[in-house]
N, C-alpha and C positions, 0 to 999 in steps of 0.2 A: 191797601197800605194803610188807610186811615185807622182802621180797628187796631192794628198791631202797634201803630205809633201811640194812639191814645192809651192803650193798655200799658205800654212802657212808661209813659209819662206819669200815670197813676201809681206805678210801682216804684218809682224813684225814691220817694221819702220813706215808706216802710222798709224797702230793701236797704237803704243807707243806714237806717237806725238799727236794723237787725245785723247788718255786717259789722257795725261798730261794736254792738254788744257781744257778738260771738268771737270777735277778734280777728275775723277774716280781712277786715279793713283797718289799716293803720291810719288814723287821722289825728293830726296835731292842731292844737288851737293857734289861732293867729289873730292879729289886729289889723284893720284896714284903716288907712289914712288917706284922705283926699289931699292932694297937693296941686297948687296952681302955679305955673311958671309960664312967663310970656303969654298970658291970657289963654292958657291951655290947661285943661283939667287932666290930672293924672290920678290913678288909684294905685297906692302902694300898700302891699300886703306884708306885714312883718311877722315872721314865724321863727321865734328863737329856737324851737326844737331842732331846726335844721343845722344848727352849729354842731350838734352831737347826735346823729341819727340813731346810733346804737343805744345810747342812754335813753333817748326819747322813746324808742320801741320797747326797751325793757319796762319803763314806766307805763307805757300804754297797756302792755300785757299784764303787768300787776294790777292795773286798775280793772281790766276785764276779769281777771281771776277773782277779784274781790266781789264784783258785780255778780258773777256766776255762783259764788259761794253763798250769797244772800238770795238767789233766786230759787224757785221751786224746781226740784230734781224730777221732771216729768219725761226725761229722756229725749226731749226735742232739741235741746241746745247742743251746739258743737262746741267742743272745748277749744281753748286757745292752742293747746298742743296738736290736737287734730288738724286745726286749720293751718298751723305753721307747717305740718308735714305735707298737707295738701298743697300748699304754695310751693314747697320745695320740689315736689315730684312733677307738677304740671304747670304750663302756662295757662292763664285765664283765657287765652285766645283760641285754645284748642281743646278737644275732649281729653279726659274728663274735666268739665268746667268746675271752677270753685263755685259752688252753689250759691253762696251768700253774695257773690260778686256779680252773678249772671242775673240781669234784669229781665231779658227776653229776646225773642227773635223778631226781626222786622221783615214783613213781606216787601218784595220789590217788583217792579215791572219786568216782564219776561223772565221771571224766575230768579232774578238776582237778589238774594236775601242777605241780610246782615244780622248782626248781634249788637245788643246794648250791654255794656259792661261797666261797672262802677269803677272810679278811679279815686285817688285819696288826697289830691292836692287842695281841692276847694269843696265846700259842702255840695253834695249831690252832683259832683263832677262826674261825667260819664263819657264813655267812648262808644263810637259807632265802628264796629269791626267787621271786615269781610270774613266770610267763612272759609274762603280759600286764601292761603298766605300769599301776599304780593309785597314787593318792596316798598318801604316807606319814602324812598326818594323818587318814586314814580307818582304822577298826578292821580288824584282820586278819579274813579270812573264817573261818567254822568250819572249812572244810577245811585252811586254813593253820594254825590252831591245832592241828588234829588231827595234821598232819604234824610240828610242833614237839613235841607231846606224845609221839608215837610214837618220834621221834628220841630223846627223853630216856629213855623206857621201854626201847626196844630196846638203846640204849647201856648202860644199867645191867645188861642180861641178856646183853650180847654174849659169845659163847662164847670168843673169842681176845683181845678188847681191851675188857674192861668199863670203863666210865667213868661219872662223875656229871656230869651236865650241868644248866646253868641256861639257860632261854630268856628273852629280853627283847626289848621293842618300844619305840621312842622315838616317841611320837605327836605328830609335828610339830616344827618347828624350835625352838619354845620349850621343848621337852622333850629336846633333844640330838640330834634327826634331822639327819644330815649328807648324806643322799641322799633325793631326792624319790620315787624308785621304791620301793614298798612292800616291806618285807623284815623279817623276824624274824631275831634273832641268837642264837647259842649259844655258850657257852664251857665248858670243863671247870672244875670246882670241887673243893674238898677232898673226897676220897673218902669220909671218915667224917662230917665236920661239914657239908659242903655249903657254900653261901654264908652269910655271917653272918645274912641274913634268916631262914634256916631255924632257926637258934638262937634268934632273937628271937620265933619263933612257939611255942616250947616252953611248954606250960602254958596257951595261949590256946584258949578254947573258944567256938564260936559262941553268941552270946547268944539268938538267935531260932530261927526254924524252919529245918529242913534245906532246903537249895537256895536260900538267901538270902545276899547279901553283908552284910558287917558291917565296922565300923570297928575297927581294932586298938585295944585299950583303953588302952595305955600309951605309945604313940609320940606325941610332941608335935605332929605334923602329921596331916593326914587321909590315912590309909593304909587303903584298902578291901581286904578279903580275901574270897575265895570258896573254900570247902573243895571239894577233889576226892575221888572215890572212892578207896579204898585200892588202890594200884597192885598189891599183892601178890595181889589177888584176881583179877587178869586171868590169862588163859592166856599161854603163851609158846610159839611166836609168837601174837600176838593174832589172834583169829578176825574174820571180816568182821562178824559180829553185834556182837562187842565194839567194834569200830571204829564201827559205826553208833550204838551206845549212847553212847560217848564223845563222838562228833560232837555229839549232842544236849546232852550235859552241858556241853561247852565253850561251845557257842553260848548256852545258858542263862546260864552264868557270865559270859560276856562282856557280855551284855545287862544282867544284874543289876548288875554293876559299873558299866557306863556309865550306867545308869539312876540309880543312887545318886549318882554324881559329878555328873551334869547337874542333878539335883535339889538337891544341896548348893550348887553354884555359883549356880544361879538363885535359891534362897531367900536367899542372902546377897549377891546382887547383885554377884557376882564376874565377873571377865573370863574369857571363854571362849577367849581367844587364847593362854593359856599352855601349852596342850598337856597331855599326860598320859604317864606311864610305866606299862608293863605288865611284870610279872615273872610267870614260870610255872616251878613246880617240879612234881614228881610228886604233891605234896600240896595245893598251893594255887595260885590265881591272885591276883595282887596288882595294884591299880590305884591310882596316885598322881596326883592333879591337881596342876598346876604354877603357880606365879606368877612365877618368875624362871628363866631358863636357866642362870644362873651366880651365883657369889658373889664380890663384890670383896674379895680379901685385904687387910686393912688394911696400908697402906704403913708405918705406924709400927712394925709388928712386925718389919720387915726392916731396921731402922736399922743393925745391926752385921753384916749378911750381904751376900752378893754379889746378892741379889735385891732391889734397891732400888726398882724399879718393877714390881711383880708384875702379870701379866696376870690376868684374872678366873679363878676356879677354875670350870671347866666341870662341870656336874652333869647326868648322864643317868640312865638306868634303873639302871645298876650302882651308882650312888651310893645309891639307895634299897634295893639289895641289901646295902648295907654295904661296897661296894667302890668306892674312889675312886682316881683317877689324878692324881698330882702330877708336877711337872717337876724338882724338886730337893729335897734334904733341908731346905733353907731354907723352902720352901713347906710341907712336911710339918710343920716346927716351927711355922710361923705358923698352920696349920690346928689344931694341938693347942692353941694358946694362946688361941684365940678366946674372948672373953668377952661377957657380955650387953651391954656398951657398944658393942662392935663390931657388934652386931646391932640397934642402936636404930632403924634404918629399919623394922623389922618390929615393929608395935606389939604383936603377940601373942607375940613371941619371948621365951622365958624360959630356953631351953636354952643351953648354952655348948658350945664345942668342935665336933666334927664333927656331933653331932646338931642343934646350933644352925644350922649350915649347911643341913641338910636341911630344917629348920623354915622357914628363911628362903626357900628355893626352892620349898617346897610352899605349901599353903593351911592356915589354922588348924584345929586338931583339932575345935573345937566346930562347924565347919560340918556335920560329919556327924551332929549330934544332930537327929533328925527330930521335928517336931511330930506329934501323933497324927493330925491331919487331912491330913497330907502324903500325896499320891498319886503322887509321883515325876514324872519328866520324860519320859514315855512318847512324846509327840509328837516332842520333840527327838531322843529316841534312835532312833525308827524312821526319822527323816529321815536321821540320821547312818549308819544301817546299810543304807539303801536300796541295792538291787542287790548287797549282800554275802551275803545269806542265800538 
């Protein structure tokens, strides 16, 4: 597995640059702003091109055509028209692959391979995709989790291009999934600080026994956490025995998180249609059950701006990592000014600003409080995991 992961990481930057140049990958410029609220750091990405995607795509294609007109005609470049036709006729997740978006194949334990495919939201944003189509509302398999974990670990130790990665998974349309074919996603984060969620975990200790999930004690929505073994204790490159051990740890962690989530939703008679978000760092797995896929930005907050009829703010896994995407400075201003009155539809909502949005889209924190006699939702869990273990 090590060699295939190392090769994929090495290919990310050249593949990304080539895909942008050929027009296979639409990528829109954006600006990142760090925001601090209630002593928590958030990272907000502002991408005005998303206000009019069709216009932005036309401008991107025109830019690519101009670049190609100035390049040498050696017959190796793929034209924007050819790439557009290729994207029209096939999914990047099944053959024939869009060549410039396909980074490489990953070897897996026991023959369960995967693919690395570029995506267009963030620089060098990529997907880990199973070769066999499975639904996105089912949990990733232990082998898929191990591939994501090894991608993060090997990237952090890569001899020529070290980087810090965050893996995430949108479990169902209600949690931000835009593709039905199961896939994990990975992005690069701040080399020293990591994603904001990693700073939110500082000082948080598991209250129970080792190997059990627990609810984050100070976040206002239910945010379940499963600690992982210290990455620095692994060999580099990792041995097959270490991979087998981590496979078991990740499988147990996924089951513990899902068990606690199913039990919390069942005991509080909540809907199981909202989906869930999964975040993975080298230190923790995080699972967040959802009640709403988006937050309706209050129109009243835009009275004096160009955004008079704002679309809902979509919230996926990255939102719960403390990283949100907005389409304009006006949307960011509206997001920062949200008050408890704007969150009145959520009876349990007491937070304001960005944290209030996450609380609105999640489920109440107290759902994670277990009665002593609770035994969890093992039957439902095993049904959800059937065929994946």
